[in-house]
C-alpha positions, 0 to 999 in steps of 0.5 A, a space after each residue: 532098831 529092831 530088825 534082827 541085827 546080829 552085830 554092830 558095824 562101826 561103818 554103818 553108824 559113822 554116817 550119823 556121827 555128827 548129830 546122833 544123841 540117842 541110839 537104841 538097839 532094842 530087841 535084836 540078836 546082838 551077841 558081840 559089840 566091837 571095841 570101837 563100834 561107837 567111837 565116832 559118835 561123839 555126841 551120843 548121850 544115851 545108848 540102849 542095847 536092851 533085849 539082846 544076847 550080849 555076853 560082855 562089854 569091851 573094855 573101850 566100848 565107851 572110849 570117846 563118848 564124853 557126852 554119854 549120860 544114860 546106858 541101858 543093857 537090860 535083858 542080856 547075858 553079861 557076866 561081868 563089867 570091865 574096870 573103869 568102864 565109864 571113865 571117859 563119860 558123864 554117866 548118870 544112869 546105868 541099868 544092867 537089870 536081868 543079866 548074869 552079873 556075878 559081882 560088881 565093883 565100885 571101880 566099874 562105875 568110876 568116872 573122871 567127871 567127879 561123881 556123876 552116877 545117880 542111879 544104877 539098877 542091877 537087880 535080877 542078876 547073880 550078884 552075891 553079897 
């Protein structure tokens, strides 16, 4: 959806809950994502929120998303990631390029499904060694 969205409403997404596997919010004006925005999208495998103004990701943003494998949040204003952000997912690929990340911890990518993460792009941030 490239339509100048400023926020994501759970109620608008619920109608797609049974079948939606890929959700793309490319090039909007989204700043805040509610904790439960994607809670009903149980089949979601890929989420893209590229080229927005997102400043942080809620701690429970991926709660219930047990099928999530791909997450792209490039070109936003995210400064840090919650611990165990992907704990309930099957995350394999994460791209956080061109954000304002200052530090990243191994715990940010912990996943109960053993080691699923295969690729994590986080360059063009403010991460210091």
